[in-house]
C-alpha positions as a printed Julia matrix, in Angstrom:
89×3 Matrix{Float64}:
 112.33  124.79   95.11
 109.99  123.37   98.34
 108.75  126.94   99.42
 105.22  126.78   98.03
 105.56  130.17   96.45
 108.26  128.91   93.94
 105.79  125.68   93.81
 102.76  127.66   92.11
 104.75  129.59   90.47
 106.49  126.53   89.36
 103.71  125.37   88.6
 102.27  128.05   86.4
 105.53  128.59   84.52
 104.89  124.91   83.22
 101.79  125.64   81.59
 103.23  128.16   79.44
 106.33  129.42   77.38
 106.42  132.33   78.72
 103.9   135.16   80.99
 103.72  138.59   81.93
 105.08  139.32   85.31
 101.82  140.8    85.94
  99.74  137.96   84.86
 101.77  136.1    86.31
 100.94  137.93   90.05
  97.57  137.68   89.28
  97.17  134.88   88.94
  98.69  133.8    91.43
  97.92  136.61   94.07
 101.11  137.55   94.6
 101.83  141.31   96.01
 104.95  142.35   93.06
 108.08  142.68   95.76
 106.73  139.0    96.45
 106.69  137.82   93.75
 109.89  139.69   92.98
 111.45  138.09   95.24
 110.71  134.77   94.58
 111.76  134.62   91.1
 115.29  136.17   92.4
 115.8   133.07   93.64
 114.54  130.9    91.32
 117.04  133.04   88.98
 120.05  132.34   91.15
 119.04  128.09   91.41
 119.35  128.85   87.5
 115.27  127.64   86.22
 113.97  130.61   85.38
 114.93  132.89   82.74
 113.49  136.61   83.12
 113.64  138.87   79.91
 113.07  142.89   80.95
 112.61  144.71   77.92
 110.89  147.94   76.53
 107.42  147.52   73.91
 105.67  150.74   73.26
 107.43  152.89   75.94
 106.49  150.42   78.49
 108.71  148.51   80.5
 107.76  145.09   80.37
 108.78  141.32   82.39
 108.63  138.06   80.97
 109.0   135.28   82.54
 110.09  131.25   81.79
 111.5   128.27   83.12
 114.57  127.73   81.44
 115.57  125.0    79.98
 117.18  123.11   82.78
 114.44  124.17   84.94
 112.04  122.37   82.99
 114.14  119.19   83.27
 114.38  119.72   87.14
 110.4   120.53   88.21
 109.7   117.57   86.39
 112.84  115.24   88.11
 110.84  116.96   91.21
 107.46  116.48   90.29
 108.26  112.71   89.19
 110.16  112.5    93.06
 106.38  113.62   94.75
 104.33  110.41   92.2
 107.18  108.75   93.51
 106.42  109.46   97.45
 102.41  109.71   96.96
 102.15  106.77   95.33
 104.17  104.71   98.53
 101.99  106.5   100.98
  98.77  104.59   99.03
 100.19  101.4    98.48
C-alpha cells in the first residue's frame, strides 16, 4: 500500500463506487501494463475487486475498492493524519 502509485490508485478508487479500467488509467496517466501490475498486487492483498465482462461485444474491466480495502485504506489514512499532526505540533 505504501507505493505512491498504489496510494494514487486507492485514493482514486475511494472517490467512486467503481470505475472502468480505461478511465482509471487515463486519470492516473499510467500505462496499461503498469496499472495492471499494480492492480494485481492490490487484488492479491484483497484491497480491490476486479470484474471482467463483455458489454456490447467489448471486453470491459471494472475496478472498485473492496469493503475490506476501503476499511484498511481509511485506517491507513487515519494513521498518516496522526503522523502529520505530530509533526505540526
